[in-house]
N, C-alpha and C positions, 0 to 999 in steps of 0.2 A: 657334842656338836647339837646345834640347834635344830630339830626337825623342821622342815618346813611344811607352813600350811598350803592347800592348794591355792593356787591364784586363779583369777578369774578366767583364764583360758582353760584350765583345766576343769574348771566347773561347767564350763560351757560345753565342751567335748563331752563330759559324761552326761549332760542334759540330751545332747544331740543323739548321743549311743542309746539312751532310753527311750527318745523320740523313734529312732530308727526301729528298734526292737517292738514298740506298741505298733509301729505302723506296719511293721511285716507281720505280726500276730493279725492284726485287723485285715488285711488282705487275705493271708490264709482263713480266717473266718468267712468272709464273702466268698470264696472258692466252694467252703465246705457247704455252705448254705446254696449257692447255685447248682451243687451238683444234686443236692437232695432234692430242689425243687423240680431238676429236669427228670430224675428218678421218679417221682411223685407224679408229673405230667406224664411222664410214660406208662406208670399204671394204670393211671387212671381214666387215659384218652379212650381203651377200648368200650370202657362202661359209659363214656359219654356219647359215643358212638352208636353203642345197642341202645341207650336210653332215645337218642335222636329218631331212632329209626322206628321205635316202637312209638312215639309220639307221631310220627307221619302217619303210620298204621291207624292209630288212633282217630285221628283227623279225617281220613279218608274212611274207615268205617262209619263215624259220625256222620259224615256227607250224606253217605249211602242211606243212613237209617232215618237222616231228615229229609231227603230226596233233594238236595241239593248238589251241584256241583262240587268237586273236589276245591280245595282251595289252591289256588296259584302259588307256586313259590318264585317266579320269575320276579315279581315286585311291580314293575311298570311295565306297559304295553308298548310297542314301537310302532308306529302307523305308518306306512307307506304313502308315497305321493298321493294325495285327494281322498284318501282312506279315514282321514281323521274328521273330515268335514260332513261324511258321508256318515259316521258314526255317531256324529254330535246330532245330525239331522234325524237320524232313526230314533235316537234317544229322545229328542225334542218330541218327535210325532208320537211315539208310544206312550209318551205322558202329557197330554195337550192342555190338561188343564192347571199342570204345575209350571212356575218359572223358577229355574235354576240358577245357582252362582255357578260361575265357573271352576270353582272349587269341586262342587259336587258333580258336576259332569265329568271332569277328571277322575274324580272317585268312583263313578260308576263306570267309566271305561278303564281304569286301572291305568291310566296314564298321568302326566304330570301336569299340572295346573298352571303352568307357564305356558306349554304348548298350548293349550284350551284357550288361553287370555289372547295369546299372539295370533292364534287362527280367528277367534273373533275379531279382533282390531285388523287383522288385514283382511279377511273375507267376509267372515259374518256381519260386520256393518252394511256391507252393500247388498247382502241376501236378502230378496223379496220374501222369502217364507219366514224368515226369523226376525221376531220382534224384540228389540233391544229396552229395556225398561228401567230408566235411571231410579237409583236409591240413595239415599245418604246426601249429605251436604255438598254441593258444589257439582253434583251429577257426574262425578267421576267413577263412579261404580254401576254395575249394571247387572241384572238379572235378563235371562233369556228365556225365551218362550216361541213355540210356534206360531204362525198365523192363524186365527180360526177364520 
């Protein structure tokens, strides 16, 4: 008898089986890698925590040596109702010869620049103690200074 060669369906099934085997092997390797990463993270985490603690201590000690306050860890300060305006005026009064951009005021007060800009647009424009100095084209940008 004549031996039959595999037809196209047999070849397709053989390719599918090989594809499934490779896909299974790929998934197993992914699981092994994920487990190894998790173990690595668990191993390294205590050292990272200790390093962060030491860095904070160094920053605090450095600020004591330099005679400055310890750096804030909160990022931005939130001002209560009416407190932002008082803080802005105090800053401007403390530096009467300098004109500030809203961004510079925000950095000095450790708050967001948009909060400072909104305060100037809403309240600062009518304040008789604060001088608005237009800069740039179109006069859309301003510097702020305390009136002398």
